[in-house]
N, CA, C, O and CB atoms as a CASP TS submission, in Angstrom:
PFRMAT TS
TARGET T0000
AUTHOR 0000-0000-0000
METHOD Language model
MODEL 1
PARENT N/A
ATOM      1  N   MET     1       0.859  -1.193   0.000  1.00  0.00           N
ATOM      2  CA  MET     1       0.000   0.000   0.000  1.00  0.00           C
ATOM      3  C   MET     1       0.895   1.242   0.000  1.00  0.00           C
ATOM      4  O   MET     1       1.625   1.498   0.957  1.00  0.00           O
ATOM      5  CB  MET     1      -0.971   0.006   1.243  1.00  0.00           C
ATOM      6  N   GLY     2       0.822   2.006  -1.090  1.00  0.00           N
ATOM      7  CA  GLY     2       1.673   3.178  -1.233  1.00  0.00           C
ATOM      8  C   GLY     2       1.110   4.410  -0.561  1.00  0.00           C
ATOM      9  O   GLY     2      -0.021   4.427  -0.075  1.00  0.00           O
ATOM     10  N   ARG     3       1.933   5.434  -0.551  1.00  0.00           N
ATOM     11  CA  ARG     3       1.538   6.688   0.093  1.00  0.00           C
ATOM     12  C   ARG     3       0.344   7.332  -0.611  1.00  0.00           C
ATOM     13  O   ARG     3      -0.549   7.870   0.044  1.00  0.00           O
ATOM     14  CB  ARG     3       2.716   7.663   0.116  1.00  0.00           C
ATOM     15  N   ASP     4       0.327   7.279  -1.953  1.00  0.00           N
ATOM     16  CA  ASP     4      -0.795   7.862  -2.699  1.00  0.00           C
ATOM     17  C   ASP     4      -2.114   7.225  -2.288  1.00  0.00           C
ATOM     18  O   ASP     4      -3.132   7.897  -2.119  1.00  0.00           O
ATOM     19  CB  ASP     4      -0.582   7.695  -4.211  1.00  0.00           C
ATOM     20  N   ARG     5      -2.063   5.917  -2.133  1.00  0.00           N
ATOM     21  CA  ARG     5      -3.263   5.182  -1.732  1.00  0.00           C
ATOM     22  C   ARG     5      -3.743   5.660  -0.361  1.00  0.00           C
ATOM     23  O   ARG     5      -4.939   5.832  -0.126  1.00  0.00           O
ATOM     24  CB  ARG     5      -2.986   3.659  -1.706  1.00  0.00           C
ATOM     25  N   GLN     6      -2.791   5.865   0.522  1.00  0.00           N
ATOM     26  CA  GLN     6      -3.120   6.301   1.877  1.00  0.00           C
ATOM     27  C   GLN     6      -3.762   7.690   1.851  1.00  0.00           C
ATOM     28  O   GLN     6      -4.765   7.929   2.524  1.00  0.00           O
ATOM     29  CB  GLN     6      -1.856   6.310   2.765  1.00  0.00           C
ATOM     30  N   ILE     7      -3.179   8.602   1.071  1.00  0.00           N
ATOM     31  CA  ILE     7      -3.722   9.959   0.953  1.00  0.00           C
ATOM     32  C   ILE     7      -5.135   9.906   0.386  1.00  0.00           C
ATOM     33  O   ILE     7      -6.040  10.582   0.875  1.00  0.00           O
ATOM     34  CB  ILE     7      -2.813  10.841   0.059  1.00  0.00           C
ATOM     35  N   TYR     8      -5.312   9.085  -0.665  1.00  0.00           N
ATOM     36  CA  TYR     8      -6.649   8.945  -1.256  1.00  0.00           C
ATOM     37  C   TYR     8      -7.651   8.489  -0.200  1.00  0.00           C
ATOM     38  O   TYR     8      -8.760   9.016  -0.113  1.00  0.00           O
ATOM     39  CB  TYR     8      -6.623   7.944  -2.435  1.00  0.00           C
ATOM     40  N   ASN     9      -7.250   7.512   0.594  1.00  0.00           N
ATOM     41  CA  ASN     9      -8.178   6.977   1.586  1.00  0.00           C
ATOM     42  C   ASN     9      -8.539   8.015   2.638  1.00  0.00           C
ATOM     43  O   ASN     9      -9.691   8.093   3.064  1.00  0.00           O
ATOM     44  CB  ASN     9      -7.583   5.752   2.254  1.00  0.00           C
ATOM     45  N   ILE    10      -7.560   8.813   3.061  1.00  0.00           N
ATOM     46  CA  ILE    10      -7.835   9.861   4.051  1.00  0.00           C
ATOM     47  C   ILE    10      -8.777  10.908   3.457  1.00  0.00           C
ATOM     48  O   ILE    10      -9.723  11.338   4.116  1.00  0.00           O
ATOM     49  CB  ILE    10      -6.515  10.529   4.528  1.00  0.00           C
ATOM     50  N   GLU    11      -8.520  11.319   2.213  1.00  0.00           N
ATOM     51  CA  GLU    11      -9.386  12.308   1.565  1.00  0.00           C
ATOM     52  C   GLU    11     -10.789  11.749   1.380  1.00  0.00           C
ATOM     53  O   GLU    11     -11.778  12.453   1.583  1.00  0.00           O
ATOM     54  CB  GLU    11      -8.801  12.737   0.206  1.00  0.00           C
ATOM     55  N   HIS    12     -10.868  10.489   0.995  1.00  0.00           N
ATOM     56  CA  HIS    12     -12.158   9.837   0.790  1.00  0.00           C
ATOM     57  C   HIS    12     -12.926   9.773   2.106  1.00  0.00           C
ATOM     58  O   HIS    12     -14.129  10.031   2.152  1.00  0.00           O
ATOM     59  CB  HIS    12     -11.969   8.420   0.204  1.00  0.00           C
ATOM     60  N   PHE    13     -12.218   9.429   3.167  1.00  0.00           N
ATOM     61  CA  PHE    13     -12.836   9.369   4.489  1.00  0.00           C
ATOM     62  C   PHE    13     -13.345  10.747   4.902  1.00  0.00           C
ATOM     63  O   PHE    13     -14.454  10.867   5.422  1.00  0.00           O
ATOM     64  CB  PHE    13     -11.836   8.834   5.531  1.00  0.00           C
ATOM     65  N   ASN    14     -12.538  11.795   4.674  1.00  0.00           N
ATOM     66  CA  ASN    14     -12.952  13.159   5.024  1.00  0.00           C
ATOM     67  C   ASN    14     -14.196  13.563   4.250  1.00  0.00           C
ATOM     68  O   ASN    14     -15.102  14.190   4.797  1.00  0.00           O
ATOM     69  CB  ASN    14     -11.816  14.156   4.751  1.00  0.00           C
ATOM     70  N   LEU    15     -14.235  13.196   2.961  1.00  0.00           N
ATOM     71  CA  LEU    15     -15.408  13.494   2.139  1.00  0.00           C
ATOM     72  C   LEU    15     -16.641  12.789   2.698  1.00  0.00           C
ATOM     73  O   LEU    15     -17.718  13.379   2.793  1.00  0.00           O
ATOM     74  CB  LEU    15     -15.167  13.072   0.674  1.00  0.00           C
ATOM     75  N   LEU    16     -16.472  11.533   3.062  1.00  0.00           N
ATOM     76  CA  LEU    16     -17.597  10.779   3.616  1.00  0.00           C
ATOM     77  C   LEU    16     -18.074  11.386   4.929  1.00  0.00           C
ATOM     78  O   LEU    16     -19.275  11.422   5.199  1.00  0.00           O
ATOM     79  CB  LEU    16     -17.205   9.317   3.828  1.00  0.00           C
ATOM     80  N   MET    17     -17.140  11.860   5.743  1.00  0.00           N
ATOM     81  CA  MET    17     -17.532  12.494   7.000  1.00  0.00           C
ATOM     82  C   MET    17     -18.333  13.765   6.730  1.00  0.00           C
ATOM     83  O   MET    17     -19.317  14.042   7.417  1.00  0.00           O
ATOM     84  CB  MET    17     -16.291  12.815   7.854  1.00  0.00           C
ATOM     85  N   LYS    18     -17.905  14.544   5.719  1.00  0.00           N
ATOM     86  CA  LYS    18     -18.665  15.750   5.359  1.00  0.00           C
ATOM     87  C   LYS    18     -20.069  15.370   4.911  1.00  0.00           C
ATOM     88  O   LYS    18     -21.049  15.996   5.315  1.00  0.00           O
ATOM     89  CB  LYS    18     -17.945  16.543   4.242  1.00  0.00           C
ATOM     90  N   LEU    19     -20.159  14.339   4.073  1.00  0.00           N
ATOM     91  CA  LEU    19     -21.470  13.880   3.606  1.00  0.00           C
ATOM     92  C   LEU    19     -22.332  13.455   4.787  1.00  0.00           C
ATOM     93  O   LEU    19     -23.526  13.748   4.847  1.00  0.00           O
ATOM     94  CB  LEU    19     -21.317  12.712   2.609  1.00  0.00           C
ATOM     95  N   ARG    20     -21.705  12.764   5.711  1.00  0.00           N
ATOM     96  CA  ARG    20     -22.437  12.248   6.859  1.00  0.00           C
ATOM     97  C   ARG    20     -23.033  13.392   7.675  1.00  0.00           C
ATOM     98  O   ARG    20     -24.153  13.287   8.174  1.00  0.00           O
ATOM     99  CB  ARG    20     -21.519  11.387   7.737  1.00  0.00           C
ATOM    100  N   TYR    21     -22.278  14.488   7.808  1.00  0.00           N
ATOM    101  CA  TYR    21     -22.803  15.614   8.582  1.00  0.00           C
ATOM    102  C   TYR    21     -23.833  16.412   7.793  1.00  0.00           C
ATOM    103  O   TYR    21     -24.720  17.036   8.375  1.00  0.00           O
ATOM    104  CB  TYR    21     -21.667  16.529   9.016  1.00  0.00           C
ATOM    105  N   GLN    22     -23.715  16.392   6.457  1.00  0.00           N
ATOM    106  CA  GLN    22     -24.716  17.090   5.648  1.00  0.00           C
ATOM    107  C   GLN    22     -26.039  16.334   5.642  1.00  0.00           C
ATOM    108  O   GLN    22     -27.114  16.932   5.669  1.00  0.00           O
ATOM    109  CB  GLN    22     -24.211  17.275   4.213  1.00  0.00           C
ATOM    110  N   PHE    23     -25.939  15.014   5.606  1.00  0.00           N
ATOM    111  CA  PHE    23     -27.141  14.188   5.504  1.00  0.00           C
ATOM    112  C   PHE    23     -27.197  13.249   6.703  1.00  0.00           C
ATOM    113  O   PHE    23     -26.948  12.049   6.589  1.00  0.00           O
ATOM    114  CB  PHE    23     -27.161  13.384   4.166  1.00  0.00           C
ATOM    115  N   VAL    24     -27.525  13.817   7.838  1.00  0.00           N
ATOM    116  CA  VAL    24     -27.458  13.068   9.094  1.00  0.00           C
ATOM    117  C   VAL    24     -28.352  11.830   9.048  1.00  0.00           C
ATOM    118  O   VAL    24     -28.004  10.788   9.602  1.00  0.00           O
ATOM    119  CB  VAL    24     -27.861  13.964  10.271  1.00  0.00           C
ATOM    120  N   ASN    25     -29.503  11.947   8.389  1.00  0.00           N
ATOM    121  CA  ASN    25     -30.471  10.847   8.415  1.00  0.00           C
ATOM    122  C   ASN    25     -30.215   9.783   7.354  1.00  0.00           C
ATOM    123  O   ASN    25     -30.956   8.802   7.277  1.00  0.00           O
ATOM    124  CB  ASN    25     -31.855  11.392   8.238  1.00  0.00           C
ATOM    125  N   SER    26     -29.185   9.958   6.538  1.00  0.00           N
ATOM    126  CA  SER    26     -28.940   8.976   5.473  1.00  0.00           C
ATOM    127  C   SER    26     -27.619   8.256   5.683  1.00  0.00           C
ATOM    128  O   SER    26     -26.906   7.955   4.726  1.00  0.00           O
ATOM    129  CB  SER    26     -28.946   9.658   4.101  1.00  0.00           C
ATOM    130  N   LYS    27     -27.298   7.982   6.941  1.00  0.00           N
ATOM    131  CA  LYS    27     -26.042   7.322   7.281  1.00  0.00           C
ATOM    132  C   LYS    27     -25.921   5.970   6.584  1.00  0.00           C
ATOM    133  O   LYS    27     -24.848   5.613   6.098  1.00  0.00           O
ATOM    134  CB  LYS    27     -25.929   7.145   8.794  1.00  0.00           C
ATOM    135  N   SER    28     -27.020   5.218   6.536  1.00  0.00           N
ATOM    136  CA  SER    28     -26.949   3.888   5.929  1.00  0.00           C
ATOM    137  C   SER    28     -26.617   3.993   4.446  1.00  0.00           C
ATOM    138  O   SER    28     -25.896   3.151   3.912  1.00  0.00           O
ATOM    139  CB  SER    28     -28.275   3.131   6.123  1.00  0.00           C
ATOM    140  N   ARG    29     -27.135   5.018   3.779  1.00  0.00           N
ATOM    141  CA  ARG    29     -26.835   5.219   2.362  1.00  0.00           C
ATOM    142  C   ARG    29     -25.341   5.491   2.183  1.00  0.00           C
ATOM    143  O   ARG    29     -24.725   5.015   1.229  1.00  0.00           O
ATOM    144  CB  ARG    29     -27.675   6.389   1.781  1.00  0.00           C
ATOM    145  N   ILE    30     -24.772   6.252   3.101  1.00  0.00           N
ATOM    146  CA  ILE    30     -23.342   6.553   3.022  1.00  0.00           C
ATOM    147  C   ILE    30     -22.524   5.298   3.302  1.00  0.00           C
ATOM    148  O   ILE    30     -21.472   5.104   2.693  1.00  0.00           O
ATOM    149  CB  ILE    30     -22.963   7.672   4.014  1.00  0.00           C
ATOM    150  N   GLU    31     -22.984   4.449   4.205  1.00  0.00           N
ATOM    151  CA  GLU    31     -22.269   3.192   4.446  1.00  0.00           C
ATOM    152  C   GLU    31     -22.307   2.309   3.209  1.00  0.00           C
ATOM    153  O   GLU    31     -21.328   1.624   2.912  1.00  0.00           O
ATOM    154  CB  GLU    31     -22.874   2.446   5.648  1.00  0.00           C
ATOM    155  N   ILE    32     -23.432   2.312   2.475  1.00  0.00           N
ATOM    156  CA  ILE    32     -23.516   1.551   1.223  1.00  0.00           C
ATOM    157  C   ILE    32     -22.522   2.119   0.212  1.00  0.00           C
ATOM    158  O   ILE    32     -21.825   1.366  -0.468  1.00  0.00           O
ATOM    159  CB  ILE    32     -24.963   1.587   0.646  1.00  0.00           C
ATOM    160  N   LEU    33     -22.457   3.452   0.114  1.00  0.00           N
ATOM    161  CA  LEU    33     -21.476   4.113  -0.751  1.00  0.00           C
ATOM    162  C   LEU    33     -20.064   3.678  -0.386  1.00  0.00           C
ATOM    163  O   LEU    33     -19.246   3.405  -1.264  1.00  0.00           O
ATOM    164  CB  LEU    33     -21.604   5.645  -0.648  1.00  0.00           C
ATOM    165  N   LEU    34     -19.780   3.613   0.905  1.00  0.00           N
ATOM    166  CA  LEU    34     -18.471   3.160   1.373  1.00  0.00           C
ATOM    167  C   LEU    34     -18.150   1.767   0.854  1.00  0.00           C
ATOM    168  O   LEU    34     -17.061   1.523   0.336  1.00  0.00           O
ATOM    169  CB  LEU    34     -18.417   3.173   2.897  1.00  0.00           C
ATOM    170  N   ILE    35     -19.098   0.863   0.996  1.00  0.00           N
ATOM    171  CA  ILE    35     -18.867  -0.525   0.597  1.00  0.00           C
ATOM    172  C   ILE    35     -18.610  -0.597  -0.907  1.00  0.00           C
ATOM    173  O   ILE    35     -17.754  -1.358  -1.357  1.00  0.00           O
ATOM    174  CB  ILE    35     -20.073  -1.419   0.986  1.00  0.00           C
ATOM    175  N   LYS    36     -19.345   0.187  -1.676  1.00  0.00           N
ATOM    176  CA  LYS    36     -19.214   0.129  -3.130  1.00  0.00           C
ATOM    177  C   LYS    36     -17.920   0.752  -3.615  1.00  0.00           C
ATOM    178  O   LYS    36     -17.353   0.289  -4.605  1.00  0.00           O
ATOM    179  CB  LYS    36     -20.384   0.820  -3.785  1.00  0.00           C
ATOM    180  N   THR    37     -17.437   1.788  -2.947  1.00  0.00           N
ATOM    181  CA  THR    37     -16.354   2.582  -3.529  1.00  0.00           C
ATOM    182  C   THR    37     -15.004   2.382  -2.872  1.00  0.00           C
ATOM    183  O   THR    37     -14.003   2.877  -3.389  1.00  0.00           O
ATOM    184  CB  THR    37     -16.705   4.014  -3.464  1.00  0.00           C
ATOM    185  N   CYS    38     -14.935   1.681  -1.760  1.00  0.00           N
ATOM    186  CA  CYS    38     -13.683   1.671  -1.014  1.00  0.00           C
ATOM    187  C   CYS    38     -13.298   0.266  -0.584  1.00  0.00           C
ATOM    188  O   CYS    38     -14.103  -0.458   0.002  1.00  0.00           O
ATOM    189  CB  CYS    38     -13.788   2.572   0.199  1.00  0.00           C
ATOM    190  N   ASN    39     -12.063  -0.111  -0.878  1.00  0.00           N
ATOM    191  CA  ASN    39     -11.573  -1.434  -0.494  1.00  0.00           C
ATOM    192  C   ASN    39     -11.424  -1.567   1.009  1.00  0.00           C
ATOM    193  O   ASN    39     -11.374  -2.680   1.533  1.00  0.00           O
ATOM    194  CB  ASN    39     -10.248  -1.718  -1.165  1.00  0.00           C
ATOM    195  N   PHE    40     -11.350  -0.434   1.713  1.00  0.00           N
ATOM    196  CA  PHE    40     -11.093  -0.462   3.145  1.00  0.00           C
ATOM    197  C   PHE    40     -12.358  -0.151   3.921  1.00  0.00           C
ATOM    198  O   PHE    40     -12.319   0.508   4.960  1.00  0.00           O
ATOM    199  CB  PHE    40      -9.991   0.526   3.512  1.00  0.00           C
ATOM    200  N   ASN    41     -13.491  -0.639   3.400  1.00  0.00           N
ATOM    201  CA  ASN    41     -14.780  -0.282   4.007  1.00  0.00           C
ATOM    202  C   ASN    41     -14.866  -0.686   5.469  1.00  0.00           C
ATOM    203  O   ASN    41     -15.499   0.010   6.262  1.00  0.00           O
ATOM    204  CB  ASN    41     -15.914  -0.929   3.240  1.00  0.00           C
ATOM    205  N   ILE    42     -14.241  -1.800   5.841  1.00  0.00           N
ATOM    206  CA  ILE    42     -14.330  -2.252   7.239  1.00  0.00           C
ATOM    207  C   ILE    42     -13.639  -1.243   8.157  1.00  0.00           C
ATOM    208  O   ILE    42     -14.156  -0.901   9.221  1.00  0.00           O
ATOM    209  CB  ILE    42     -13.690  -3.665   7.407  1.00  0.00           C
ATOM    210  N   ILE    43     -12.463  -0.773   7.731  1.00  0.00           N
ATOM    211  CA  ILE    43     -11.717   0.213   8.522  1.00  0.00           C
ATOM    212  C   ILE    43     -12.530   1.498   8.652  1.00  0.00           C
ATOM    213  O   ILE    43     -12.648   2.055   9.744  1.00  0.00           O
ATOM    214  CB  ILE    43     -10.337   0.509   7.877  1.00  0.00           C
ATOM    215  N   PHE    44     -13.091   1.969   7.532  1.00  0.00           N
ATOM    216  CA  PHE    44     -13.838   3.219   7.557  1.00  0.00           C
ATOM    217  C   PHE    44     -15.104   3.083   8.396  1.00  0.00           C
ATOM    218  O   PHE    44     -15.466   3.998   9.136  1.00  0.00           O
ATOM    219  CB  PHE    44     -14.190   3.658   6.136  1.00  0.00           C
ATOM    220  N   ARG    45     -15.769   1.953   8.280  1.00  0.00           N
ATOM    221  CA  ARG    45     -16.991   1.778   9.059  1.00  0.00           C
ATOM    222  C   ARG    45     -16.667   1.741  10.551  1.00  0.00           C
ATOM    223  O   ARG    45     -17.425   2.262  11.369  1.00  0.00           O
ATOM    224  CB  ARG    45     -17.724   0.489   8.637  1.00  0.00           C
ATOM    225  N   LYS    46     -15.547   1.129  10.898  1.00  0.00           N
ATOM    226  CA  LYS    46     -15.113   1.127  12.296  1.00  0.00           C
ATOM    227  C   LYS    46     -14.814   2.560  12.743  1.00  0.00           C
ATOM    228  O   LYS    46     -15.182   2.962  13.847  1.00  0.00           O
ATOM    229  CB  LYS    46     -13.862   0.220  12.485  1.00  0.00           C
ATOM    230  N   ALA    47     -14.145   3.324  11.879  1.00  0.00           N
ATOM    231  CA  ALA    47     -13.824   4.714  12.210  1.00  0.00           C
ATOM    232  C   ALA    47     -15.105   5.519  12.397  1.00  0.00           C
ATOM    233  O   ALA    47     -15.192   6.341  13.309  1.00  0.00           O
ATOM    234  CB  ALA    47     -12.944   5.350  11.109  1.00  0.00           C
ATOM    235  N   LEU    48     -16.095   5.293  11.544  1.00  0.00           N
ATOM    236  CA  LEU    48     -17.370   5.993  11.693  1.00  0.00           C
ATOM    237  C   LEU    48     -18.021   5.635  13.027  1.00  0.00           C
ATOM    238  O   LEU    48     -18.548   6.505  13.721  1.00  0.00           O
ATOM    239  CB  LEU    48     -18.318   5.648  10.526  1.00  0.00           C
ATOM    240  N   ARG    49     -17.981   4.358  13.378  1.00  0.00           N
ATOM    241  CA  ARG    49     -18.543   3.928  14.668  1.00  0.00           C
ATOM    242  C   ARG    49     -17.811   4.594  15.827  1.00  0.00           C
ATOM    243  O   ARG    49     -18.433   5.058  16.783  1.00  0.00           O
ATOM    244  CB  ARG    49     -18.467   2.393  14.810  1.00  0.00           C
ATOM    245  N   ASP    50     -16.480   4.638  15.733  1.00  0.00           N
ATOM    246  CA  ASP    50     -15.682   5.268  16.793  1.00  0.00           C
ATOM    247  C   ASP    50     -16.048   6.738  16.926  1.00  0.00           C
ATOM    248  O   ASP    50     -16.166   7.250  18.039  1.00  0.00           O
ATOM    249  CB  ASP    50     -14.172   5.120  16.505  1.00  0.00           C
ATOM    250  N   CYS    51     -16.230   7.420  15.798  1.00  0.00           N
ATOM    251  CA  CYS    51     -16.607   8.841  15.823  1.00  0.00           C
ATOM    252  C   CYS    51     -17.978   9.007  16.465  1.00  0.00           C
ATOM    253  O   CYS    51     -18.201   9.944  17.232  1.00  0.00           O
ATOM    254  CB  CYS    51     -16.609   9.436  14.392  1.00  0.00           C
ATOM    255  N   GLU    52     -18.884   8.106  16.153  1.00  0.00           N
ATOM    256  CA  GLU    52     -20.222   8.173  16.741  1.00  0.00           C
ATOM    257  C   GLU    52     -20.151   8.021  18.253  1.00  0.00           C
ATOM    258  O   GLU    52     -20.816   8.750  18.989  1.00  0.00           O
ATOM    259  CB  GLU    52     -21.132   7.091  16.142  1.00  0.00           C
ATOM    260  N   GLU    53     -19.343   7.072  18.713  1.00  0.00           N
ATOM    261  CA  GLU    53     -19.227   6.844  20.150  1.00  0.00           C
ATOM    262  C   GLU    53     -18.648   8.072  20.848  1.00  0.00           C
ATOM    263  O   GLU    53     -19.065   8.414  21.955  1.00  0.00           O
ATOM    264  CB  GLU    53     -18.353   5.614  20.429  1.00  0.00           C
ATOM    265  N   GLU    54     -17.690   8.733  20.203  1.00  0.00           N
ATOM    266  CA  GLU    54     -17.101   9.940  20.795  1.00  0.00           C
ATOM    267  C   GLU    54     -18.116  11.063  20.878  1.00  0.00           C
ATOM    268  O   GLU    54     -18.121  11.830  21.841  1.00  0.00           O
ATOM    269  CB  GLU    54     -15.888  10.397  19.986  1.00  0.00           C
ATOM    270  N   SER    55     -18.990  11.166  19.859  1.00  0.00           N
ATOM    271  CA  SER    55     -19.928  12.291  19.820  1.00  0.00           C
ATOM    272  C   SER    55     -21.121  12.074  20.749  1.00  0.00           C
ATOM    273  O   SER    55     -21.846  13.022  21.050  1.00  0.00           O
ATOM    274  CB  SER    55     -20.420  12.513  18.395  1.00  0.00           C
ATOM    275  N   ASN    56     -21.331  10.842  21.204  1.00  0.00           N
ATOM    276  CA  ASN    56     -22.471  10.572  22.101  1.00  0.00           C
ATOM    277  C   ASN    56     -22.142  10.896  23.548  1.00  0.00           C
ATOM    278  O   ASN    56     -22.988  10.726  24.426  1.00  0.00           O
ATOM    279  CB  ASN    56     -22.899   9.112  21.993  1.00  0.00           C
TER
END
């Protein structure tokens, strides 16, 4: 896994987080988008869960 890949994943994650805050009620749709577009969906979904736990 190269550095470019890592940067892409961080940017992709940041974009998804922005989407998540824009569309609070469509979290499941964003998780589906994650699964379709990202090889690291498990990592990102865990990160989303961790963020949710922190915000509660």
